[in-house]
N, C-alpha and C positions, 0 to 999 in steps of 0.2 A: 235673356234680358239684354236689352240694347245698351249701348254706351250712354245714351241720354238717361235711361232709367237708372243706370248705375250711379251716374253723377247726382241725379235727383235724390236717390236713396242715401248716398253719402252725405249730401247736404242736410237732409232731414235728420239723420242720425247725429251729425255734428251739432245741429241746433237743438238736439234733444226733443225732436218732434216725433216721438215714438209712435203715437197713434196714426199720424199721417204716413209714416214709414211702413207701418203694418198694412194700411189701406193700399199703399202702392204695391207692396209685395203680393197682396191678395188679388190685385188687378192684373198681374202679369200672367200671361198664358204660358203654361209650362208643358202643354201637351207636346209630346215628341213628334217630329216630322216623320214622314214615311221612311221605311227601310229601303235600301237599294233594290231589294226583291220586289217590294210593292211598286216602286217606281218603274221597274222593268215590266211588271205585270200590266200596268196602265198602258204602256206603249204596245205590248203584245195584244191587249184587248182592242185597242184602236185599229191595229192591223187586221184583226179578225173581223171587225165591223166593216172595214174597207172592203175586204173580200166578199163578205155577205152582201153588201150594198151593190158591188160590182156584178156579182152573180145574179142578183135580182133586178139589175138594170135601173137601180134607184140613183138619182142624181141630187145635187144640192138644190136644184130648181124645185124638185118635188118636196124637199124638206123645208126650204125657206122662202119659196115663192118668188125667186128671182127670175129675170127675163133671159138669162143665159144658162146654157146647160153646163153645169160644173160637175166634174167627176168628184166623188167623195173619196178623199185620201186620208191616210193616217195624219199627215201634216195639217190638213184642214180640220179634222176632228180634234186634233191637239189644240189648235188655235181657238176652236169653238169652246173647248173645255176651259182654256185659260180665260176666255171672256166671261164665261159663267163664274169661274173662280173669282175673278176680279169683282164682278157684280155682287157675289154672295159674301165674300170674306175680305175683299180689298187686297188680295195678294196677286202677284203676277207670274209666278213661276210654279209649275206643277211640283217642283221639289219642295215647295213650302206647304203642300197639303198635309194635314194632320194624319197621323197613323190610323186613327179610328174616327169614323164619321163622315169626313168631308169627301173622301173618294166614293163612298157609298151614295152620297147625295148626288154627285156628278153622274154616277152610273144610272141612278133613277131618272135624271134629266135626259140622258141619252136614250134609255129604254123607252121612256114616254114619247120622245120626239120621233123615234123610228117606228114605234107602234102605230103612229098616226098615218104612216104610209104602208102599213101591213108587214113590216119587217121585224121578225123576232131576232133579237141580238143573241150572239153566243154568250154562254155564261162567262163571268169574269174568271180569268185563270188564277188558280191558287196552287197549282202544282209547281213546286220550286224547280224541278228538273226542266219542265217545259219553259219556265220563265228564264232560267239561266241559259237555255239554248237559243233564246231570242236574239 
C-alpha cells in the first residue's frame, strides 16, 4: 500500500465512508514481489540466452530489424524485458515483477521472439544452487 493510499484510506475511515474504504482496500494489489532467488534466476536466464544467441550468431538486427549489427547481451535483454514490463504493467524495475505470473509472461515473450529466428531458449533456471552461484 502506498502512502497516498494510506492517507486516502484514513480519510475515508475518519469520514465513516466504510463502503468506499472497502472498495479502496479491494483495489490494492497485494501480490508479493519476486523473491531474491527469482530475481537472480531472471538474470541467470538472460545470461544463458546471451550465450545461446552468441553461439548461434544471432544479433539484435535479426531480432528487431535494425540496420546495425548489435550483439545480444544480458544487459540488452534486461532492458528489453523492462520495456515489455513497462508496456504490460506500468512498472519500471524487474524487482517489481510479481512472484507469480508476470515473469512467466515475460519468458513467453522472449521465447516467442527468439523462436522467430530459430533459436530455442534454455529452460528458465529453477535450481536454487545454480541460481545462488550466479
